[in-house]
Residue frames as qw, qx, qy, qz and C-alpha x, y, z in Angstrom:
[[0.095, -0.429, 0.883, -0.169, -30.69, 5.33, -4.41],
 [0.649, -0.057, -0.664, -0.368, -32.00, 1.82, -5.08],
 [0.604, -0.394, 0.466, -0.513, -33.72, -0.12, -2.30],
 [0.232, 0.165, -0.957, -0.060, -33.22, -3.80, -1.57],
 [0.644, -0.346, -0.491, -0.473, -36.09, -6.11, -0.78],
 [0.723, -0.337, -0.526, 0.295, -34.54, -7.07, 2.58],
 [0.319, -0.944, -0.031, -0.082, -34.26, -4.75, 5.59],
 [0.359, 0.723, -0.489, 0.331, -30.65, -3.49, 6.10],
 [0.468, -0.552, 0.575, -0.381, -30.56, -4.79, 9.68],
 [0.951, 0.038, 0.273, -0.141, -31.40, -8.28, 8.46],
 [0.747, 0.603, -0.212, 0.186, -28.67, -8.09, 5.84],
 [0.056, 0.736, -0.555, 0.383, -26.03, -6.93, 8.30],
 [0.688, -0.378, 0.531, -0.320, -26.93, -9.70, 10.76],
 [0.958, 0.267, 0.103, -0.032, -26.75, -12.32, 8.00],
 [0.569, 0.681, -0.352, 0.297, -23.32, -11.10, 6.97],
 [0.244, -0.664, 0.575, -0.411, -22.05, -10.96, 10.57],
 [0.888, -0.161, 0.372, -0.218, -23.21, -14.54, 11.11],
 [0.870, 0.461, -0.077, 0.155, -21.24, -15.55, 8.00],
 [0.242, 0.768, -0.440, 0.396, -18.19, -13.56, 9.21],
 [0.605, -0.566, 0.458, -0.322, -18.25, -15.24, 12.63],
 [0.941, 0.003, 0.339, 0.024, -17.60, -18.54, 10.85],
 [0.796, 0.448, 0.194, 0.358, -15.51, -17.50, 7.84],
 [0.074, -0.979, 0.159, 0.101, -13.44, -14.48, 8.98],
 [0.737, 0.499, -0.310, 0.334, -9.97, -14.47, 7.46],
 [0.709, -0.581, -0.052, 0.395, -6.99, -14.66, 9.79],
 [0.433, 0.766, -0.056, 0.472, -4.96, -11.48, 9.24],
 [0.606, -0.001, -0.450, 0.656, -1.96, -10.34, 11.30],
 [0.009, -0.192, 0.215, -0.958, -3.63, -7.07, 12.40],
 [0.567, -0.340, -0.385, -0.644, -7.08, -8.55, 13.04],
 [0.297, -0.134, 0.771, -0.547, -8.78, -9.57, 16.29],
 [0.163, -0.187, -0.915, -0.318, -11.04, -12.55, 15.54],
 [0.469, -0.472, -0.292, -0.687, -14.80, -12.22, 16.12],
 [0.769, -0.430, -0.470, 0.048, -14.66, -14.62, 19.08],
 [0.547, -0.112, -0.326, 0.763, -11.74, -12.78, 20.70],
 [0.052, -0.307, -0.055, -0.949, -13.46, -9.46, 20.17],
 [0.617, -0.500, -0.406, -0.452, -16.67, -10.82, 21.73],
 [0.761, -0.362, -0.428, 0.327, -14.56, -11.87, 24.72],
 [0.302, -0.925, -0.099, 0.211, -13.39, -8.29, 25.18],
 [0.622, -0.217, 0.295, 0.692, -10.10, -8.11, 23.25],
 [0.271, 0.890, 0.102, -0.353, -9.75, -4.75, 21.50],
 [0.761, 0.483, 0.116, 0.418, -7.93, -4.33, 18.21],
 [0.495, -0.480, 0.035, 0.723, -4.71, -2.31, 18.40],
 [0.363, 0.896, 0.160, -0.201, -5.23, 1.00, 16.54],
 [0.169, -0.718, 0.547, 0.395, -1.48, 1.13, 15.84],
 [0.409, -0.050, 0.860, 0.303, -1.64, -2.13, 13.88],
 [0.432, 0.696, 0.572, -0.046, -4.83, -1.09, 12.08],
 [0.115, 0.923, -0.119, -0.347, -3.14, 2.20, 11.15],
 [0.273, -0.488, 0.722, 0.408, -0.07, 0.36, 9.84],
 [0.463, 0.257, 0.825, 0.197, -2.19, -1.99, 7.75],
 [0.341, 0.844, 0.383, -0.157, -4.20, 0.91, 6.32],
 [0.012, 0.886, -0.290, -0.362, -1.09, 2.92, 5.48],
 [0.263, -0.439, 0.790, 0.339, 0.87, 0.03, 4.01],
 [0.203, 0.129, 0.940, 0.243, -1.70, -2.21, 2.39],
 [0.372, 0.384, 0.182, -0.825, -4.26, -0.04, 0.65],
 [0.651, 0.210, -0.525, -0.507, -4.97, -2.78, -1.85],
 [0.953, -0.226, 0.021, -0.203, -5.96, -6.36, -0.99],
 [0.224, -0.753, 0.617, 0.045, -2.66, -7.67, 0.44],
 [0.834, 0.297, -0.465, -0.032, -0.64, -10.41, -1.16],
 [0.885, -0.357, -0.197, 0.226, 1.48, -12.76, 0.96],
 [0.596, 0.221, -0.141, 0.759, 4.61, -10.64, 0.37],
 [0.109, -0.617, -0.001, -0.779, 2.80, -7.49, 1.56],
 [0.765, -0.592, -0.167, -0.192, 1.64, -9.25, 4.72],
 [0.826, -0.101, -0.195, 0.518, 5.28, -10.08, 5.37],
 [0.244, 0.464, -0.086, 0.847, 6.14, -6.37, 5.11],
 [0.481, -0.666, -0.096, -0.562, 3.40, -5.57, 7.60],
 [0.877, -0.423, -0.213, 0.076, 4.60, -8.19, 10.09],
 [0.673, 0.166, -0.218, 0.686, 8.15, -6.81, 10.00],
 [0.000, -0.623, 0.050, -0.780, 7.13, -3.30, 11.09],
 [0.630, -0.648, 0.047, -0.426, 5.39, -4.07, 14.42],
 [0.934, -0.168, -0.170, 0.266, 8.01, -6.73, 15.13],
 [0.566, 0.248, -0.158, 0.770, 10.79, -4.14, 14.82],
 [0.066, -0.218, 0.205, -0.952, 8.77, -1.21, 16.23],
 [0.159, -0.361, -0.913, 0.108, 6.10, -2.69, 18.55],
 [0.036, -0.759, -0.506, 0.408, 4.51, 0.65, 19.51],
 [0.353, 0.867, 0.222, 0.273, 3.87, 3.92, 17.73],
 [0.294, -0.923, 0.230, 0.092, 6.41, 5.59, 20.04],
 [0.710, -0.271, 0.518, 0.393, 9.06, 3.10, 18.88],
 [0.571, 0.539, 0.448, 0.429, 8.37, 3.95, 15.25],
 [0.031, 0.990, 0.095, 0.099, 8.39, 7.67, 16.04],
 [0.451, -0.787, 0.366, 0.206, 11.90, 7.33, 17.51],
 [0.842, 0.116, 0.405, 0.338, 13.27, 5.39, 14.54],
 [0.201, -0.462, 0.396, 0.767, 15.80, 6.81, 12.11],
 [0.597, 0.570, -0.016, -0.565, 14.26, 7.88, 8.80],
 [0.347, 0.510, -0.731, -0.291, 16.76, 5.79, 6.82],
 [0.168, -0.079, 0.965, -0.188, 15.90, 2.66, 8.82],
 [0.530, 0.427, 0.537, -0.499, 12.19, 3.05, 8.15],
 [0.538, 0.641, -0.258, -0.482, 12.70, 3.80, 4.46],
 [0.148, 0.419, -0.886, -0.135, 15.00, 0.79, 4.18],
 [0.322, 0.114, 0.892, -0.297, 12.41, -1.48, 5.82],
 [0.551, 0.570, 0.294, -0.534, 9.77, -0.10, 3.45],
 [0.132, 0.529, -0.621, -0.563, 11.93, -0.63, 0.33],
 [0.014, -0.010, -0.952, -0.306, 10.19, -2.72, -2.29],
 [0.168, 0.514, 0.770, -0.338, 6.65, -1.92, -1.15],
 [0.185, 0.481, 0.474, 0.713, 6.30, 1.14, -3.40],
 [0.233, -0.837, -0.324, -0.375, 4.41, 4.39, -2.76],
 [0.600, -0.007, -0.430, 0.675, 7.31, 5.79, -0.75],
 [0.153, -0.475, 0.064, -0.864, 5.47, 8.96, 0.21],
 [0.760, -0.483, -0.308, -0.306, 3.42, 6.71, 2.48],
 [0.773, -0.150, -0.393, 0.475, 6.55, 5.76, 4.41],
 [0.230, 0.245, -0.201, 0.920, 7.42, 9.42, 4.98],
 [0.469, -0.467, -0.134, -0.738, 3.84, 10.15, 6.06],
 [0.817, -0.326, -0.474, 0.032, 3.97, 7.14, 8.36],
 [0.560, -0.045, -0.384, 0.732, 6.88, 8.69, 10.22],
 [0.076, -0.337, 0.027, -0.938, 5.26, 12.12, 10.36],
 [0.659, -0.451, -0.307, -0.518, 2.05, 10.68, 11.76],
 [0.791, -0.248, -0.489, 0.272, 3.84, 8.46, 14.29],
 [0.396, 0.076, -0.321, 0.857, 5.76, 11.45, 15.63],
 [0.319, -0.394, -0.065, -0.859, 2.62, 13.57, 16.00],
 [0.786, -0.399, -0.386, -0.272, 0.82, 10.76, 17.84],
 [0.756, -0.157, -0.435, 0.463, 3.83, 10.04, 20.06],
 [0.352, 0.068, -0.236, 0.903, 4.83, 13.62, 20.82],
 [0.229, -0.209, -0.030, -0.950, 1.53, 15.52, 20.78],
 [0.726, -0.251, -0.261, -0.585, -1.08, 12.90, 21.69],
 [0.528, -0.483, 0.608, -0.344, 0.69, 10.86, 24.34],
 [0.039, -0.239, 0.953, 0.180, 1.05, 7.85, 22.06],
 [0.381, 0.378, 0.795, -0.282, -2.72, 7.38, 21.70],
 [0.061, 0.226, 0.628, 0.742, -4.64, 7.57, 18.43],
 [0.378, 0.024, 0.161, -0.911, -7.77, 9.78, 18.45],
 [0.241, 0.236, 0.934, -0.116, -10.99, 7.80, 18.89],
 [0.442, 0.693, 0.356, -0.444, -12.94, 9.66, 16.21],
 [0.677, 0.495, 0.387, 0.382, -12.92, 9.93, 12.43],
 [0.151, 0.967, 0.023, 0.206, -12.40, 13.71, 12.56],
 [0.467, -0.791, 0.382, 0.102, -9.48, 13.39, 14.95],
 [0.783, -0.089, 0.525, 0.322, -7.87, 10.66, 12.86],
 [0.602, 0.632, 0.335, 0.355, -8.20, 12.34, 9.48],
 [0.042, -0.993, 0.103, -0.044, -6.51, 15.45, 10.89],
 [0.672, -0.527, 0.423, 0.302, -3.28, 13.49, 11.34],
 [0.169, 0.665, -0.547, -0.479, -0.53, 13.65, 8.68],
 [0.157, 0.284, -0.892, -0.316, -0.91, 11.09, 5.92],
 [0.238, 0.268, 0.902, -0.242, -4.22, 9.67, 7.10],
 [0.262, -0.028, -0.447, -0.855, -6.89, 9.83, 4.42],
 [0.687, -0.130, 0.019, -0.714, -10.56, 8.86, 4.41],
 [0.834, 0.045, -0.534, -0.135, -9.93, 5.12, 3.99],
 [0.504, 0.116, -0.686, 0.512, -7.45, 4.77, 6.85],
 [0.218, -0.207, 0.381, -0.874, -9.38, 7.12, 9.15],
 [0.777, -0.110, -0.133, -0.605, -12.55, 5.12, 8.60],
 [0.780, 0.083, -0.617, 0.062, -10.71, 1.81, 9.06],
 [0.271, 0.151, -0.663, 0.681, -9.22, 2.84, 12.41],
 [0.407, -0.154, 0.243, -0.867, -12.45, 4.42, 13.66],
 [0.829, -0.032, -0.252, -0.498, -14.52, 1.42, 12.63],
 [0.825, 0.084, -0.551, 0.094, -12.25, -1.55, 13.31],
 [0.396, 0.163, -0.608, 0.669, -10.31, -0.27, 16.32],
 [0.118, 0.007, 0.451, -0.885, -13.01, 1.83, 18.01],
 [0.092, 0.408, 0.908, -0.003, -16.19, 0.16, 16.69],
 [0.216, 0.508, 0.152, -0.820, -17.68, 3.32, 15.22],
 [0.633, 0.506, 0.585, -0.030, -20.17, 3.12, 12.31],
 [0.097, 0.719, -0.358, -0.588, -17.83, 4.56, 9.68],
 [0.876, 0.454, 0.118, -0.115, -17.79, 3.32, 6.08],
 [0.430, -0.513, 0.616, 0.416, -14.53, 1.65, 5.05],
 [0.725, 0.631, 0.104, -0.255, -14.54, 1.89, 1.26],
 [0.294, -0.486, 0.705, 0.425, -11.89, -0.21, -0.46],
 [0.334, 0.262, -0.674, -0.605, -11.99, -2.05, -3.78],
 [0.114, -0.163, -0.979, 0.044, -13.66, -5.08, -2.24],
 [0.150, 0.501, 0.598, -0.607, -16.45, -3.01, -0.68],
 [0.304, 0.456, -0.233, -0.803, -16.99, -1.06, -3.91],
 [0.274, 0.107, -0.858, -0.421, -17.39, -4.29, -5.84],
 [0.040, -0.319, -0.911, 0.259, -19.82, -5.80, -3.31],
 [0.197, 0.545, 0.379, -0.721, -21.97, -2.66, -3.25],
 [0.288, 0.362, -0.465, -0.754, -21.99, -2.25, -7.04],
 [0.274, -0.042, -0.919, -0.280, -23.28, -5.79, -7.38],
 [0.008, 0.374, 0.805, -0.461, -25.73, -5.72, -4.47],
 [0.244, 0.650, 0.300, -0.654, -27.43, -2.63, -5.89],
 [0.621, 0.448, 0.534, 0.357, -26.69, -3.37, -9.59],
 [0.018, -0.904, 0.010, 0.427, -25.02, 0.03, -9.91],
 [0.775, 0.390, 0.302, 0.395, -23.66, 0.66, -13.42],
 [0.066, 0.988, -0.139, 0.031, -22.15, 4.13, -12.90],
 [0.823, 0.296, -0.299, 0.381, -18.44, 3.63, -13.68],
 [0.620, -0.660, -0.021, 0.424, -15.69, 4.15, -11.15],
 [0.289, -0.117, -0.617, 0.722, -14.30, 6.51, -10.00],
 [0.285, -0.308, -0.142, -0.897, -17.49, 8.56, -10.49],
 [0.687, -0.379, -0.540, -0.304, -19.46, 5.88, -8.64],
 [0.411, 0.081, -0.681, 0.601, -17.48, 6.17, -5.39],
 [0.239, -0.110, 0.383, -0.886, -19.89, 8.52, -3.54],
 [0.747, -0.076, -0.281, -0.598, -22.86, 6.44, -4.73],
 [0.754, 0.006, -0.650, 0.094, -21.27, 3.21, -3.51],
 [0.189, 0.129, -0.618, 0.752, -20.31, 4.82, -0.22],
 [0.500, -0.147, 0.107, -0.847, -23.94, 5.82, 0.24],
 [0.834, -0.060, -0.457, -0.302, -25.04, 2.23, -0.34],
 [0.586, 0.084, -0.686, 0.423, -22.44, 0.96, 2.12],
 [0.085, -0.180, 0.453, -0.869, -23.53, 3.49, 4.74],
 [0.668, -0.161, -0.121, -0.717, -27.16, 2.41, 4.37],
 [0.875, -0.068, -0.469, -0.097, -26.21, -1.17, 5.30],
 [0.348, 0.321, -0.645, 0.599, -23.80, -0.39, 8.16],
 [0.583, -0.591, -0.549, -0.101, -25.33, -1.50, 11.48],
 [0.275, -0.819, 0.240, -0.444, -25.13, 0.29, 14.82],
 [0.812, -0.455, 0.359, -0.071, -24.08, -2.98, 16.50],
 [0.773, -0.188, 0.479, 0.371, -20.64, -4.45, 15.72],
 [0.493, 0.851, -0.029, -0.178, -19.81, -1.97, 12.94],
 [0.106, -0.721, 0.658, 0.187, -16.11, -2.86, 13.14],
 [0.511, -0.041, 0.854, 0.084, -16.72, -6.55, 12.53],
 [0.596, 0.655, 0.431, -0.172, -19.27, -5.66, 9.85],
 [0.255, 0.870, -0.308, -0.288, -16.76, -3.48, 7.96],
 [0.181, -0.482, 0.839, 0.177, -14.29, -6.34, 7.93],
 [0.601, 0.240, 0.754, -0.116, -17.03, -8.79, 6.93],
 [0.574, 0.771, 0.124, -0.247, -17.85, -6.80, 3.77],
 [0.134, 0.769, -0.589, -0.209, -14.15, -6.66, 2.85],
 [0.386, -0.230, 0.893, 0.018, -13.81, -10.41, 3.43],
 [0.666, 0.477, 0.528, -0.226, -16.91, -11.09, 1.33],
 [0.482, 0.831, -0.157, -0.228, -15.37, -9.18, -1.58],
 [0.025, -0.679, 0.727, 0.100, -11.98, -10.83, -1.14],
 [0.308, -0.176, 0.934, -0.049, -13.19, -14.43, -0.93],
 [0.432, 0.431, 0.788, -0.088, -16.63, -14.78, -2.58],
 [0.378, 0.874, 0.262, -0.156, -17.61, -11.63, -4.47],
 [0.571, -0.347, 0.389, 0.634, -14.32, -11.74, -6.37],
 [0.178, 0.568, -0.271, -0.757, -13.54, -9.67, -9.48],
 [0.473, 0.257, -0.683, -0.494, -13.81, -12.66, -11.81],
 [0.582, -0.135, -0.786, -0.162, -16.14, -15.62, -11.45],
 [0.334, -0.366, 0.463, -0.735, -17.88, -14.58, -8.20],
 [0.203, -0.088, -0.972, 0.078, -19.08, -17.56, -6.19],
 [0.429, -0.252, -0.042, -0.867, -22.68, -16.39, -5.99],
 [0.721, -0.216, -0.605, -0.259, -23.97, -19.83, -5.02],
 [0.643, -0.311, -0.564, 0.415, -22.36, -19.69, -1.57],
 [0.113, 0.327, -0.147, 0.927, -22.75, -15.96, -0.93],
 [0.083, -0.413, -0.749, 0.512, -24.75, -15.05, 2.21],
 [0.228, 0.530, 0.145, -0.804, -26.22, -12.13, 0.25],
 [0.149, 0.032, 0.803, 0.577, -27.09, -14.04, -2.93],
 [0.115, 0.616, 0.779, -0.005, -30.90, -13.69, -2.57],
 [0.054, 0.887, 0.279, -0.365, -31.13, -9.87, -2.28],
 [0.351, -0.397, 0.418, 0.738, -28.25, -9.17, -4.70],
 [0.525, 0.692, 0.167, -0.467, -29.75, -7.24, -7.62],
 [0.253, 0.641, -0.616, -0.382, -26.84, -7.90, -10.00],
 [0.220, -0.099, 0.970, 0.025, -27.12, -11.65, -9.44],
 [0.484, 0.495, 0.633, -0.346, -30.86, -11.47, -10.17],
 [0.461, 0.800, -0.012, -0.383, -30.23, -9.40, -13.31],
 [0.914, 0.216, 0.200, 0.279, -27.28, -11.47, -14.52],
 [0.354, 0.871, -0.129, 0.315, -24.84, -8.55, -14.46],
 [0.686, -0.704, 0.132, 0.128, -22.64, -9.47, -11.47],
 [0.810, -0.045, 0.257, 0.526, -19.62, -10.47, -13.56],
 [0.407, 0.635, 0.224, 0.617, -19.68, -7.08, -15.35],
 [0.257, -0.903, -0.034, -0.342, -19.57, -4.95, -12.21],
 [0.060, 0.820, 0.220, -0.525, -18.23, -2.63, -11.07],
 [0.590, 0.727, 0.186, 0.297, -17.96, -0.64, -14.27],
 [0.517, -0.557, 0.096, 0.643, -14.76, 1.35, -14.67],
 [0.353, 0.902, -0.075, -0.236, -13.85, 4.34, -16.79],
 [0.890, 0.300, -0.022, 0.343, -11.13, 3.22, -19.25],
 [0.503, -0.706, 0.142, 0.478, -7.66, 4.27, -18.16],
 [0.407, 0.862, -0.264, -0.143, -5.39, 6.30, -20.40],
 [0.912, 0.214, -0.187, 0.295, -2.39, 4.47, -21.79],
 [0.561, -0.745, 0.116, 0.341, 0.74, 4.96, -19.69],
 [0.441, 0.839, -0.318, 0.018, 3.65, 6.75, -21.36],
 [0.926, -0.099, -0.068, 0.357, 7.13, 5.22, -21.37],
 [0.057, -0.954, 0.294, -0.021, 10.15, 7.07, -20.03],
 [0.874, 0.244, -0.256, 0.333, 13.81, 6.18, -20.35],
 [0.305, -0.904, 0.277, -0.116, 16.87, 6.76, -18.20],
 [0.646, 0.407, -0.573, 0.297, 20.38, 5.67, -17.22],
 [0.729, -0.674, 0.087, -0.088, 21.58, 4.17, -13.95],
 [0.449, 0.647, -0.545, 0.290, 25.28, 4.24, -13.03],
 [0.879, -0.475, -0.008, -0.045, 26.46, 1.53, -10.64],
 [0.394, 0.693, -0.497, 0.342, 29.98, 2.09, -9.36],
 [0.872, -0.486, -0.032, 0.044, 31.97, -0.02, -6.91],
 [0.029, -0.856, 0.515, -0.032, 35.48, 0.56, -5.57],
 [0.555, 0.371, -0.741, 0.070, 38.30, -1.95, -5.54],
 [0.008, 0.156, -0.821, 0.550, 37.60, -2.55, -1.84],
 [0.130, -0.395, -0.907, -0.064, 33.88, -3.18, -2.37],
 [0.072, 0.450, 0.384, -0.803, 32.40, 0.23, -1.54],
 [0.251, 0.570, 0.706, 0.336, 29.30, 1.37, -3.45],
 [0.011, -0.066, 0.014, 0.998, 28.35, 4.83, -4.69],
 [0.009, -0.612, -0.786, -0.085, 24.69, 5.67, -4.07],
 [0.034, -0.215, 0.019, -0.976, 22.57, 8.77, -3.91],
 [0.058, 0.457, 0.774, -0.435, 19.59, 9.64, -1.76],
 [0.079, 0.534, 0.557, 0.631, 16.69, 11.01, -3.73],
 [0.132, -0.265, 0.181, -0.938, 15.06, 14.29, -2.60],
 [0.210, 0.176, 0.798, -0.536, 12.31, 13.90, 0.00],
 [0.553, 0.517, 0.263, -0.599, 9.68, 15.18, -2.40],
 [0.505, 0.512, -0.512, -0.470, 8.96, 13.37, -5.63],
 [0.939, 0.092, -0.270, -0.193, 9.10, 9.80, -6.87],
 [0.844, -0.027, -0.401, 0.355, 11.06, 7.43, -4.59],
 [0.072, -0.834, 0.186, -0.514, 11.51, 10.40, -2.25],
 [0.507, -0.683, 0.442, -0.283, 14.03, 9.84, 0.52],
 [0.980, -0.031, 0.194, 0.022, 15.16, 6.46, -0.84],
 [0.345, -0.577, 0.608, 0.423, 18.68, 5.35, -1.67],
 [0.824, 0.510, 0.242, -0.048, 19.37, 4.57, -5.31],
 [0.703, 0.005, 0.309, 0.640, 21.98, 4.70, -8.01],
 [0.008, 0.578, -0.145, -0.803, 23.16, 7.96, -9.54],
 [0.457, 0.373, 0.747, 0.307, 21.46, 8.44, -12.85],
 [0.049, 0.162, 0.362, 0.917, 19.96, 10.64, -15.50],
 [0.483, 0.140, 0.230, -0.833, 16.54, 12.22, -15.60],
 [0.370, 0.259, 0.891, 0.046, 13.68, 9.96, -16.62],
 [0.342, 0.585, -0.024, -0.735, 12.33, 11.33, -19.88],
 [0.835, 0.498, 0.153, -0.178, 11.44, 10.43, -23.46],
 [0.756, 0.509, -0.175, 0.374, 15.02, 11.12, -24.62],
 [0.559, -0.810, 0.069, 0.161, 17.32, 11.49, -21.58],
 [0.402, 0.775, -0.445, 0.200, 20.93, 12.61, -21.76],
 [0.843, -0.121, -0.404, 0.334, 23.70, 10.50, -20.24],
 [0.155, -0.849, 0.239, -0.445, 24.94, 12.15, -17.01],
 [0.817, -0.076, -0.491, 0.293, 27.55, 9.86, -15.38],
 [0.505, -0.855, -0.096, 0.067, 28.64, 10.90, -11.87],
 [0.336, -0.735, 0.453, 0.377, 32.32, 10.86, -12.85],
 [0.595, 0.632, -0.415, -0.272, 34.48, 10.17, -15.87],
 [0.476, -0.348, 0.806, 0.047, 35.56, 6.57, -16.34],
 [0.256, 0.153, -0.810, -0.505, 35.21, 3.75, -18.82],
 [0.616, 0.050, 0.461, -0.636, 31.54, 3.00, -18.13],
 [0.044, -0.048, 0.955, 0.291, 30.53, -0.45, -19.36],
 [0.631, 0.052, -0.119, -0.765, 27.17, -0.86, -21.09],
 [0.484, -0.117, 0.841, -0.212, 25.66, -4.13, -19.91],
 [0.238, 0.071, -0.745, -0.619, 23.61, -4.42, -23.07],
 [0.249, -0.456, -0.855, -0.009, 20.51, -5.10, -21.01],
 [0.180, -0.414, -0.015, -0.892, 17.78, -2.95, -19.55],
 [0.002, -0.243, -0.804, 0.542, 15.63, -2.70, -16.47],
 [0.279, -0.402, -0.496, -0.718, 11.89, -2.39, -16.97],
 [0.116, -0.303, -0.732, 0.599, 9.62, -1.15, -14.21],
 [0.137, -0.594, -0.533, -0.587, 6.10, 0.24, -14.04],
 [0.037, -0.112, -0.482, 0.868, 5.07, 3.07, -11.75],
 [0.285, 0.548, 0.648, -0.445, 1.54, 4.32, -11.21],
 [0.367, 0.801, 0.125, -0.456, 1.62, 6.83, -14.06],
 [0.486, 0.731, -0.420, -0.229, 4.32, 5.60, -16.46],
 [0.979, 0.015, 0.029, 0.201, 6.56, 2.73, -17.58],
 [0.137, -0.884, 0.423, 0.145, 10.32, 3.12, -17.12],
 [0.938, 0.248, -0.053, 0.235, 13.18, 1.58, -19.09],
 [0.326, -0.871, 0.341, 0.137, 16.66, 2.02, -17.57],
 [0.770, 0.480, -0.349, 0.233, 19.96, 1.40, -19.31],
 [0.732, -0.664, 0.101, 0.113, 22.51, 0.21, -16.74],
 [0.510, 0.693, -0.401, 0.314, 26.16, 1.25, -16.80],
 [0.824, -0.535, -0.043, 0.182, 28.82, -0.13, -14.45],
 [0.438, 0.727, -0.314, 0.425, 32.22, 1.29, -13.57],
 [0.693, -0.202, -0.464, 0.513, 34.94, 1.33, -10.92],
 [0.266, -0.949, -0.137, -0.096, 34.70, 3.95, -8.20],
 [0.459, 0.586, -0.404, 0.532, 38.02, 5.82, -7.76],
 [0.615, -0.306, -0.569, 0.451, 39.59, 5.40, -4.33],
 [0.235, -0.188, -0.230, 0.926, 39.83, 9.18, -3.89],
 [0.102, -0.517, -0.559, -0.640, 36.33, 10.02, -5.12],
 [0.044, 0.127, 0.477, -0.868, 34.60, 12.74, -3.11],
 [0.119, 0.553, 0.823, 0.054, 30.81, 12.28, -3.06],
 [0.048, -0.343, -0.236, -0.908, 28.76, 15.10, -4.55],
 [0.367, -0.054, 0.427, -0.825, 25.87, 16.56, -2.52],
 [0.818, 0.073, 0.041, -0.569, 23.21, 13.90, -2.04],
 [0.776, 0.290, -0.560, -0.027, 25.63, 11.05, -2.77],
 [0.665, -0.582, 0.422, -0.203, 26.86, 8.49, -0.25],
 [0.508, 0.410, -0.757, -0.005, 29.60, 5.87, -0.30],
 [0.826, -0.381, 0.216, -0.355, 28.59, 2.76, 1.58],
 [0.117, -0.485, 0.866, 0.025, 31.04, 0.05, 2.56],
 [0.514, 0.031, -0.785, -0.345, 30.33, -3.48, 1.45],
 [0.207, -0.190, -0.864, 0.418, 29.39, -4.25, 5.05],
 [0.185, 0.341, 0.394, -0.833, 26.88, -1.38, 5.34],
 [0.407, 0.201, -0.427, -0.782, 25.29, -1.79, 1.92],
 [0.417, 0.184, 0.861, -0.228, 22.09, -3.87, 1.86],
 [0.066, -0.106, -0.673, -0.729, 20.41, -4.41, -1.53],
 [0.161, -0.559, -0.813, 0.007, 17.15, -4.97, 0.35],
 [0.114, -0.609, -0.304, 0.724, 17.18, -1.27, 1.34],
 [0.018, -0.146, 0.462, 0.874, 16.82, -0.27, -2.31],
 [0.632, 0.363, 0.221, -0.648, 13.46, 0.43, -3.95],
 [0.837, 0.195, 0.511, -0.009, 12.42, -2.26, -6.40],
 [0.635, 0.771, -0.020, 0.049, 13.56, -0.53, -9.60],
 [0.028, 0.829, -0.548, 0.111, 17.02, 0.12, -8.12],
 [0.653, -0.311, 0.685, -0.086, 17.24, -3.44, -6.85],
 [0.845, 0.459, 0.273, -0.013, 16.46, -4.69, -10.35],
 [0.411, 0.850, -0.309, 0.110, 19.38, -2.64, -11.64],
 [0.340, -0.648, 0.666, -0.148, 21.62, -4.04, -8.90],
 [0.835, -0.001, 0.545, -0.082, 20.63, -7.62, -9.72],
 [0.745, 0.664, 0.049, 0.041, 21.44, -6.99, -13.36],
 [0.256, 0.850, -0.411, 0.206, 24.84, -5.47, -12.61],
 [0.603, -0.619, 0.480, -0.154, 25.97, -7.60, -9.69],
 [0.949, 0.089, 0.279, 0.113, 26.74, -10.68, -11.76],
 [0.637, 0.673, -0.059, 0.371, 29.11, -8.60, -13.91],
 [0.019, -0.840, 0.324, -0.435, 30.83, -6.94, -10.93],
 [0.885, -0.454, 0.103, -0.028, 31.67, -9.93, -8.79]]
């Protein structure tokens, strides 16, 4: 492991001094001054942010976060919520397994732990759906424990500080070791957030603002002229493309035919349109026989592991149609396009203009 010319304690104090002035205002964060005055961060809000926003959050993702604690202010409120309500509120954020794990975890905390999150990394990581990142974030930020919170921002800062050229993801344990070596015993929660803020605002992926960085002097990559090239990453494999059909049917009175996807698998537990399998050469599998209209347009969407192209068909739902297992008929008053996952909402937007 490389050594820096400056003592770790000096580095952490320099960064904390910078954070006290430049800390970002985030909806789940307690400011440095408020924390110094004795205000404790809410572990429920830290847990929500870790579960929902595992990448640097955009404005739209912050809006998602703010909706959850506004609708369910405590973990016990979320635990008592209907699954469909939570999945509907989550719709559009992606990674729907996280929403199901969110409910599982909330119910364990509410029912088995008296509504209180464990105050240790080991206790937190034992909960459903909580991985190393979220466990470390709660332990560090909420309970001020010296745990390493390793997100993309922290990885980038550490790779540049130590001029580490091992490509990600192989470099993760190396970068975590560097981060641990700089984590102070005092104010570790503020320090963890300071490193993330440094990566988000100054040590950015492109064109890092090294001239105003509080760690510019000891940064090895800045000295060696390699900052803009780090962190190195192993090239990703090209994503395959799958195809499918979506069938959007509406009755004469405005009712919609939808289906709820199985709990396990992609978009698990979410409402969507009946459709075919997603494959290289899918077969058309309409939910009933009618004169399905081809819109002559397609929906394109990218998931983590593949691209998807959907052909959209529209048709009229018979008044006497009996839903098959897994299907639901929603009245025009109960149907909310916002409850659909993004790919299904794209299909709705495409079809709706033709079905008015």
